[in-house]
ZAMARGU-4260 file (C-alpha; in steps of 0.2 Angstrom, whole numbers, plus 5000, padded with zeros to 4 digits):
<rodrens>
0) 4990/5039/5011 | 4984/5027/5023 | 4995/5023/5037 | 4993/5003/5044 | 4987/5006/5058
5) 4972/5015/5051 | 4972/5002/5037 | 4969/4988/5049 | 4955/4994/5058 | 4946/4991/5042
10) 4951/4973/5039 | 4951/4960/5048 | 4968/4954/5049 | 4972/4934/5048 | 4974/4927/5066
15) 4992/4922/5072 | 4985/4903/5074 | 4974/4904/5055 | 4993/4908/5050 | 4999/4896/5056
20) 4989/4882/5051 | 4992/4887/5034 | 5010/4886/5035 | 5008/4871/5045 | 5000/4862/5028
25) 5016/4865/5019 | 5025/4857/5031 | 5034/4873/5036 | 5052/4872/5043 | 5058/4889/5050
30) 5078/4883/5051 | 5078/4877/5031 | 5090/4885/5020 | 5093/4886/5002 | 5107/4896/4992
35) 5093/4902/4977 | 5082/4916/4978 | 5065/4914/4978 | 5050/4926/4979 | 5033/4925/4983
40) 5024/4939/4974 | 5006/4943/4979 | 4996/4957/4969 | 4976/4963/4975 | 4978/4980/4967
45) 4961/4982/4961 | 4949/4968/4956 | 4962/4951/4953 | 4968/4942/4968 | 4985/4934/4960
50) 5001/4926/4967 | 5018/4917/4959 | 5034/4909/4965 | 5049/4917/4953 | 5066/4911/4955
55) 5081/4927/4951 | 5083/4916/4933 | 5067/4922/4930 | 5059/4905/4931 | 5040/4904/4935
60) 5040/4889/4948 | 5021/4892/4951 | 5006/4904/4950 | 4988/4907/4953 | 4974/4919/4950
65) 4955/4921/4956 | 4948/4934/4942 | 4931/4947/4949 | 4927/4951/4930 | 4912/4939/4930
70) 4908/4948/4945 | 4911/4968/4941 | 4899/4967/4922 | 4885/4961/4931 | 4887/4977/4943
75) 4894/4989/4928 | 4911/4991/4936 | 4922/4990/4951 | 4914/4991/4968 | 4927/4992/4979
80) 4919/4985/4994 | 4914/4970/4983 | 4932/4969/4976 | 4938/4970/4995 | 4927/4955/5002
85) 4933/4946/4987 | 4952/4947/4989 | 4948/4943/5009 | 4938/4927/5004 | 4953/4921/4989
90) 4969/4928/4995 | 4973/4911/5008 | 4968/4899/4994 | 4976/4908/4979 | 4993/4912/4989
95) 4992/4894/4994 | 4989/4885/4976 | 5004/4897/4970 | 5013/4888/4982 | 5007/4870/4980
100) 5010/4872/4962 | 5027/4878/4961 | 5030/4863/4975 | 5042/4876/4985 | 5038/4875/5007
105) 5036/4897/5014 | 5052/4892/5022 | 5063/4892/5005 | 5057/4910/5001 | 5072/4924/4999
110) 5056/4938/5002 | 5040/4940/4999 | 5036/4953/4988 | 5017/4963/4987 | 5009/4978/4978
115) 5005/4991/4989 | 5003/5008/4977 | 4993/5015/4968 | 4978/5006/4967 | 4962/5005/4975
120) 4963/5007/4996 | 4952/4994/5001 | 4960/4981/4990 | 4980/4986/4992 | 4974/4983/5010
125) 4971/4965/5011 | 4984/4961/5002 | 4997/4969/5012 | 4988/4966/5027 | 4989/4946/5024
130) 5006/4947/5019 | 5011/4956/5033 | 5006/4944/5044 | 5016/4929/5031 | 5032/4941/5032
135) 5032/4941/5051 | 5030/4920/5052 | 5041/4917/5039 | 5053/4930/5047 | 5058/4935/5031
140) 5061/4954/5022 | 5047/4961/5011 | 5047/4971/4997 | 5032/4983/4994 | 5030/4985/4974
145) 5023/5001/4966 | 5011/4993/4952 | 5017/5004/4937 | 5033/4999/4940 | 5032/4982/4940
150) 5021/4982/4924 | 5038/4994/4918 | 5051/4979/4921 | 5040/4965/4917 | 5048/4964/4900
155) 5064/4960/4909 | 5057/4943/4915 | 5056/4938/4896 | 5070/4948/4885 | 5088/4953/4892
160) 5081/4973/4890 | 5094/4985/4894 | 5092/5001/4904 | 5088/5016/4898 | 5072/5012/4888
165) 5055/5020/4885 | 5038/5009/4891 | 5020/5016/4887 | 5009/5008/4901 | 4992/5011/4897
170) 4977/4999/4908 | 4961/5002/4916 | 4967/5016/4930 | 4983/5022/4922 | 4992/5029/4906
175) 5009/5038/4905 | 5025/5038/4897 | 5041/5037/4904 | 5059/5034/4906 | 5065/5019/4913
180) 5084/5022/4918 | 5084/5009/4930 | 5075/5000/4943 | 5064/5013/4954 | 5072/5026/4943
185) 5058/5034/4930 | 5059/5049/4922 | 5039/5053/4920 | 5036/5061/4902 | 5020/5062/4902
190) 5002/5054/4910 | 4984/5055/4907 | 4978/5071/4914 | 4960/5065/4917 | 4952/5044/4915
195) 4965/5031/4907 | 4961/5024/4892 | 4954/5008/4899 | 4942/5015/4909 | 4935/5027/4893
200) 4932/5010/4882 | 4926/5001/4898 | 4915/5016/4899 | 4911/5016/4880 | 4906/4999/4880
205) 4892/5001/4892 | 4885/5016/4886 | 4884/5002/4869 | 4878/4988/4881 | 4889/4976/4873
210) 4886/4968/4888 | 4870/4962/4880 | 4877/4958/4864 | 4878/4939/4862 | 4896/4938/4854
215) 4902/4949/4869 | 4892/4945/4886 | 4907/4938/4895 | 4920/4951/4888 | 4926/4966/4900
220) 4922/4983/4890 | 4941/4985/4882 | 4940/4966/4875 | 4923/4968/4870 | 4926/4984/4860
225) 4942/4976/4853 | 4929/4963/4845 | 4918/4970/4838 | 4928/4984/4833 | 4935/4970/4819
230) 4919/4971/4810 | 4916/4991/4810 | 4921/5004/4798 | 4933/5015/4807 | 4932/5029/4794
235) 4914/5029/4795 | 4913/5040/4809 | 4926/5055/4809 | 4931/5056/4827 | 4944/5068/4829
240) 4961/5062/4843 | 4962/5074/4857 | 4976/5087/4862 | 4981/5089/4843 | 4988/5106/4847
245) 4997/5103/4862 | 5016/5096/4860 | 5019/5088/4874 | 5013/5069/4878 | 5002/5071/4891
250) 4986/5060/4887 | 4968/5063/4886 | 4953/5055/4888 | 4938/5061/4895 | 4936/5070/4876
255) 4932/5057/4866 | 4920/5048/4878 | 4908/5063/4878 | 4909/5064/4859 | 4907/5043/4858
260) 4892/5048/4872 | 4883/5061/4858 | 4885/5049/4843 | 4878/5036/4852 | 4862/5046/4857
265) 4861/5055/4841 | 4861/5036/4834 | 4847/5031/4845 | 4836/5041/4839 | 4838/5042/4822
270) 4835/5022/4823 | 4821/5024/4835 | 4827/5013/4847 | 4830/5015/4869 | 4846/5016/4878
275) 4849/4999/4883 | 4848/4992/4867 | 4863/4986/4853 | 4863/4999/4841 | 4863/4992/4822
280) 4880/5006/4821 | 4889/4998/4839 | 4904/4990/4828 | 4907/5004/4819 | 4908/5016/4830
285) 4918/5004/4842 | 4930/5005/4826 | 4932/5024/4826 | 4934/5024/4844 | 4946/5012/4845
290) 4956/5020/4830 | 4957/5037/4837 | 4962/5030/4854 | 4975/5021/4845 | 4979/5038/4835
295) 4981/5049/4851 | 4993/5036/4860 | 5004/5032/4844 | 5007/5050/4841 | 5011/5057/4861
300) 5025/5040/4860 | 5031/5047/4844 | 5033/5064/4853 | 5041/5052/4867 | 5055/5044/4857
305) 5061/5061/4846 | 5059/5072/4864 | 5071/5057/4872 | 5084/5054/4857 | 5085/5072/4855
310) 5091/5075/4874 | 5101/5058/4873 | 5091/5049/4884 | 5089/5036/4870 | 5103/5027/4862
315) 5100/5034/4846 | 5100/5017/4835 | 5090/5000/4841 | 5082/5009/4856 | 5067/4999/4865
320) 5050/5005/4867 | 5039/4993/4881 | 5020/4993/4879 | 5012/4988/4895 | 4995/4986/4904
325) 4979/4979/4902 | 4977/4993/4887 | 4992/4984/4880 | 4987/4967/4877 | 4974/4976/4863
330) 4983/4971/4846 | 4977/4986/4835 | 4986/4999/4847 | 5003/4988/4849 | 5002/4990/4826
335) 4998/5008/4829 | 5015/5011/4839 | 5023/4997/4828 | 5022/5010/4814 | 5030/5022/4827
340) 5044/5012/4831 | 5047/5006/4812 | 5048/5025/4807 | 5060/5029/4822 | 5072/5014/4822
345) 5064/5007/4837 | 5060/4989/4843 | 5043/4988/4851 | 5045/4976/4865 | 5025/4969/4874
350) 5023/4957/4889 | 5011/4943/4881 | 4994/4948/4884 | 4993/4936/4899 | 5008/4947/4908
355) 4999/4964/4902 | 4984/4964/4913 | 4986/4961/4931 | 4997/4946/4938 | 5008/4940/4952
360) 5023/4935/4940 | 5026/4953/4938 | 5025/4959/4955 | 5038/4945/4963 | 5049/4947/4947
365) 5048/4967/4953 | 5054/4959/4969 | 5071/4949/4961 | 5076/4964/4952 | 5075/4974/4970
370) 5084/4962/4977 | 5095/4960/4965 | 5099/4981/4967 | 5097/4980/4985 | 5083/4994/4983
375) 5069/4995/4994 | 5071/4977/5004 | 5064/4979/5019 | 5069/4969/5035 | 5057/4980/5049
380) 5040/4981/5041 | 5033/4995/5056 | 5027/5011/5049 | 5023/5003/5031 | 5006/5009/5023
385) 4998/5007/5003 | 4997/5022/4996 | 4981/5024/4983 | 4988/5036/4972 | 5007/5039/4970
390) 5016/5046/4955 | 5030/5036/4947 | 5049/5043/4946 | 5053/5061/4942 | 5042/5072/4933
395) 5049/5079/4919 | 5032/5083/4910 | 5034/5102/4907 | 5053/5101/4902 | 5044/5091/4886
400) 5030/5101/4884 | 5041/5117/4883 | 5052/5108/4869 | 5036/5108/4859 | 5044/5094/4846
405) 5032/5093/4830 | 5027/5075/4828 | 5029/5068/4806 | 5011/5065/4801 | 5011/5045/4798
410) 4999/5035/4789 | 4989/5026/4802 | 4986/5011/4790 | 4982/4996/4801
</rodrens>
């Protein structure tokens, strides 16, 4: 963990005069009071600079986002110092745009909520440094946000989902299953033992050189795989899902990546092409990898549902599974999860794709949830720190593994 004063040495804070000038541009009046609660959410955990203003009813007053995807596609992946610099260059503009769009003055804000964990250290530091300076000027509370908690609770902005519910969080940097019992009250059932599914799909896309594919050149790796897979035969290559004998809810994607690398290398030899050229079988490989990924995720999720129902942690009927995070916007994986929820009499709920990826709305809404619950609202920010690595909730994954629940075979006809 890095303390704030250590982070500050590497991250130049906006000067007090610059922040005052920023606030004056809104006609800031520190004596103005409002009865309704409005939260400004700021997100800089990875490669998107985002901000939004949300009220306690869930109304989104304004939002703005600056995506770094195009830059990182050119470098073949996220380079932390590059991401940091882009956050520095864009954070004030993005926050100002979110406030201007909402027609909300900073003096109307009830608090500022900002992602402080987990994520890229250099990126988190930019958002935290800016937010604390703004909080100091406005004299309002600060709400530090756990990025994965925000993803988990986003669904409550859109649907009347009561606690408890099961959440599957799948993204470029994370993969986990957790029971959500309340705001800041999670039981972790399983997690990836190595890399996240989004990271694996990105690596496969790079190995296939899909950035050179005319249909995929502007897409992220995961999106390119999903797009190309529609043109392929998922059964063309026989790729087995990982961890088939492990009766727990953990995930693993490194082995799947290595198997796919070997297939690509073999096909390159067969087709007599150099590494970096597009294989004629690229669509089949994309389809097989996506299908195997979906089956692996679906089976672990199926076991989590059965475990929770066995232990009366979820209602026996009308239980809810929420899938969120960037990879949850993959519609093939959603369909695999629907097969599981139909078989277990559960309801699958997913935020719309734009709220599955990182955004300021989910951070602001998490701030509203915490403000209402009276959890983690800080009136003194001294010693606040960002945490690049941070678990979610209480880990009971060993207990899940000891239960050794057998999962019935389901036909994944997607």
